[in-house]
N, C-alpha and C positions, 0 to 999 in steps of 0.2 A: 504494500500499499504506499509506504514511505517512498519506495523507489519510483512509483508511478507519479508521485506528486513532485518529486525532484525533476523527473523528465518533462512533465508539464510546465514547470517554472522554466526550464532551460529553453523549451520550445517557444514559450511566451517572449522571453528575452530576445532570443535570436530573431523571431519574427518582428519584434517591435523594433530592433535596430536595423534590420533589413528595410522596413517600412520608413523609417526616419532618413535613411540614406537615400533610397530610391525616390521617395516623395518629398525630398527637402525643398525643391523649387515651389511647391504649393504650401508646405507646412510652415517653413520659416517666415513667409510674409503674413500668415495668419497668426502665428505667435507674436510677431512684432506689432500686428494690429491689436492684438489683445493687450499688450503692454501700453500702447498708445491709448487704448480705451481706459486702462487704469488711471493713466495721468489725466485724461479727460474728466473721469469721475472725480479724482482728487480736486482738480481745479474747479469743477462745478460745485463741490462741496464748500469750498472757500467762497465762491461767489454767492452761494445761498445764504451765508453767514454774514453778509454785508448789512450792517445795521439799517433799519428802515426801508431797505430795498429788496433784500434777499427773499423775503417772504411775500412779496407783492406780485411776483411773476411766477407762472407754472414752471416746473422743472425742465421742460422741453425748450424753453426759452434760453435757460442757462446752459443747457447741453449745447444747443446750437452755437451760442456765443463762445463757450469754451473751445469747441471744436474749431471754429473760425480763427479764433486767436492763436491756438497752437499750430494750425496748418499755416497761417500767414507767418508766423515766426519761423517755421521750417522752411517755407518758400524763400524767405529773405536769406536764410543761412545757406540753402543750396545754391542761390544765385551768387553770393559772395564766395562760397567755396570753389565754384566753377571758374571764376575769374582769378582766384588764387592759384588753382591747379595749372591754368593756362600760363601764368607768370612763371611758376616753377619749371614747367616744361621748357620754356624759352631759356631758363637760366641754367639748364642741366650741362650744355657744353662748357659754360664758364666754370661751373663747379668742379667738373672733372679736370678741367685744365689747372684750376688752383690746387686740386689734390695732387696732381703730378708735380707741380712746383714744390709743394709742401714736402712730398716724399724725396724729391731731389736734394732739398736743403737738409733734411734729416740724414740722408745717405752721405752728403758732403761733410757734415759736422761730426756724425757719430758712426759712420760707416755701417748704417743700418738701412737695409731696403725694406721698408715697410710693405710696399705693394707685393714684393716677392714672398715675404713671410705670410702675408695674408692669403696669397694664392696657394701655398703650401697646406694651409689649414681649412679654407673655406673655398678654394677655387678662385676663379677669376672675379675680381670685385668690380662691379660696374653699377654705378649709381642709377643710371637710367633704367636698368632691369629691376632694380629695388623699387624704385618710385612707380614703375609701371604696374608692379604687382599691387602696390599700395592703392594706386588710383583705380585699379581694376576691382578691388575689394569694395572701394566707395560707390564706383559706378554701378556695381551689382545691386547695392542697396537702394541707390537713387533710381535704378531701372525698375525696381520692384514697387516704386512709389504708388503707380496707379493702382496695382493690385491691393497694396496695403490700405490705401484710402478707401477702395471699394469694400474690403472686409470691415474696416472700422465703421462705415455707414450702416452696413448690414447688422453689425454687432450692436450698434446704437438703436436700430429698429428693433431688433430681437429683445433687447432689454426692457422695452415697454410692455411686453407680453409675456415674459419669461416667468414672472411670478405666478400669473394665472395657469401657465402650463405646468409649473411644478405642483400646484395644488391639485390639478386634474390628474397629474401622473401618480402622485402618492395617495393611496386609498385611506390610509390612517393618518391621524394628526401626529402621532409620534414618529413615523417615518419621515413625515414632511418636515417636522421640527429638526430632526437629526440631519437630514440633507440640507436644510436651510442654514443650520448651525455650521456645517462643514464649508459650505459656499461662503458664508459670512467670514469665516476665519481665513479662508484662502484670499477673499478680497481685502480684508483688513491688512494682512501680512505682506501681500504682494504690492498693494497700493501705498503702504507706509513705506516699504523698502524703495519703490521706484521713485516717490516723491523726494524722500530724504536723500537717496543716492544722486538724484538729479540736482538738488541743492548743493551737495558737497562737490559734485563734479563741476558745477558752475563757478563755485568759489575757486577750485583748483584751476580751471580753465582760464577764468578772468584774471587771476593773480599771475599765472604763466604768461598771459598776453601782455600785460604791463611790464613784466621782466624781460620778455623777448623784445618788446618794442624799445625799451630803454638800452638794451645791448645793441640793438640795430640789425636783427636777424631778418632776413627776407620773409615776406608773407607770414607775419606773426599770427594773424587771424587763423590761418590753416592750421598752424601747429598748435594753437590754443584749442581749436575744435578737435584735433586729434587726441590731445591730452584729455579733453572733456570725454570724449568717446571711449578711449582706452581705460579711462578711470572706473568704468563699469566692470572691467575684467579684474577679479580679485587677484591681489598679490603681485603678478608680473605685469599687469597693465600700466602701473605707474611707472615701473622701470623702463618699459618699451617707450612710454610717453616722454620720458626724460632724455633717452638716448637719441631719438630721431632728431629732434631740433639741435641737439648737441653736435651730431654729425654734419648737419646742414651749416651750422655756424662755422665749423672747422673748413668745410669745402668753400664757404662763401668768402672768408676772410684769409684762408691759407695759413692760419696761425692757431697753434694749439691752445693759446690763452683763451680765446673765445669759446672753445670746446669745454675747458675746465670751468669757465665762467658760467655757462649755460648749465652744466652738470651740477655746480655748486648752488647756483640760486634757484633753478627749477627743481632740483633735488631736495633743497631745504624746503620748499613750498609743499612738495609732495610729502615729506616727512611730518611737517607741522599739521597738515590737513589730516594726513592718514593716521597719525598716532595721538593727535590732540583734539582736533575739532570733530572728526568723524566718530570716535567712541562717545564723545559727549552728546552728540546730535542723534546717532542711531542706537547706542546702547548695545543690549544683547537681544534685541527683539527678534532676530532671525532664528535663534535657537539651532545654529549650524555648528557642527564640529569643524575645527579649522582643517583637519586632515580630510573630511568629507569635501570642504571646499576646493582644496587642491585636486582631489581625485575627480570631482564632477568637473572641474575646470579642464582637465585632461581628457576625459571621456567625451564631454560635449564638443570640445575643441577638435578632437579627431573625427567626429561625425559631421559637425556643421561648420568647422573652421572658426574664424574670427567672430562670426555671428554666434556660434555655439558657446564660445567663451563668455560673451556678454550675457547670454541668456542662462548660463549654468546655474547661477544662484537662484533667481526666481523659479526655475523649473525644479530644483532640488527642494526648495520650500514648499512648493505644492505637492511634491511626492511625500514629504514627511507628514504634511497635514492628512492627506489621503490615506496613507498607511496606518496612521494613528487611529483612523475610525473603525478599522476591522481588526478583530483578535488575531486572525491568521497572519496579519502583516504588521501588527503593532510592534513585534520585536525588531523588525527592519527599521521602523521609525525611531525606536529608542537608539539603536546603533548609530543612525544618521544624526541625531540630536546632539547638542553641545554637552549636556550634563545627564543625559538619560531621562529627562522629563519631557513628556509629550502631552 
């Protein structure tokens, strides 16, 4: 009996992973749309709390207003990023030339050929190839924008009748209350995480933008947005977000001083926000084991790439809440949690 159950679990896991890999072009936009919906709900809740005004309009008015504001801001950001990407693409030949000059200077002074050493460890280093990969990832997200917006619209429409469907689906009040409690827990946890993480990422991105602008790094808005986006990736996101603009600073100025200046200042911003501001704002509301965060980051990253890394924490939180509702899977939720309490 136990053997059959183990085989069933393995088949479910294999089937699920296969479905996630094969259907990622459809599933990823839907998951991103869900996260945007959570943001809209949080923003709508804030608007409904405005004194003397919040209770004077029906919810659908605040929903439309929240959606328009968020999509308008997103449209402006995309437009700015496209112009920044074009500027970066035009500057690539200059950056590569400066890198060669920097390499020659190091080779002349210290008899160290950095380019040759890099090739020995990581192969031929070409900035254009690295930036093309980065631009391709961003372009993929922008390319799915229409489908994401479509999903968001249908989720918002579904939200208006979902409560009635839930009451009709569950025949007894106890089952309805249990299901409603689970959905409320997921909604509260994910909405709280996304809104707070967005605030923290905005603080990090805005501070980094001021620092990069003061140093004189090209297209600081683009790098600040990249830092903002990568800040959603636990642990390694902040590291990658610091290294990218530092490398660009080195290539732009051909001087290692600017590389270490960006590493020092932007790295300090990441440390202050990550170790002081973030714990105070977010606390331990996620109830996730640090080891589980790293493992989920690796698993979802291997399945869905950069997008999977960004989504790894929200997905894992949902899994813990769902697993905790059933006795057969409660033990898994306990293992995934931070202190064994679910």
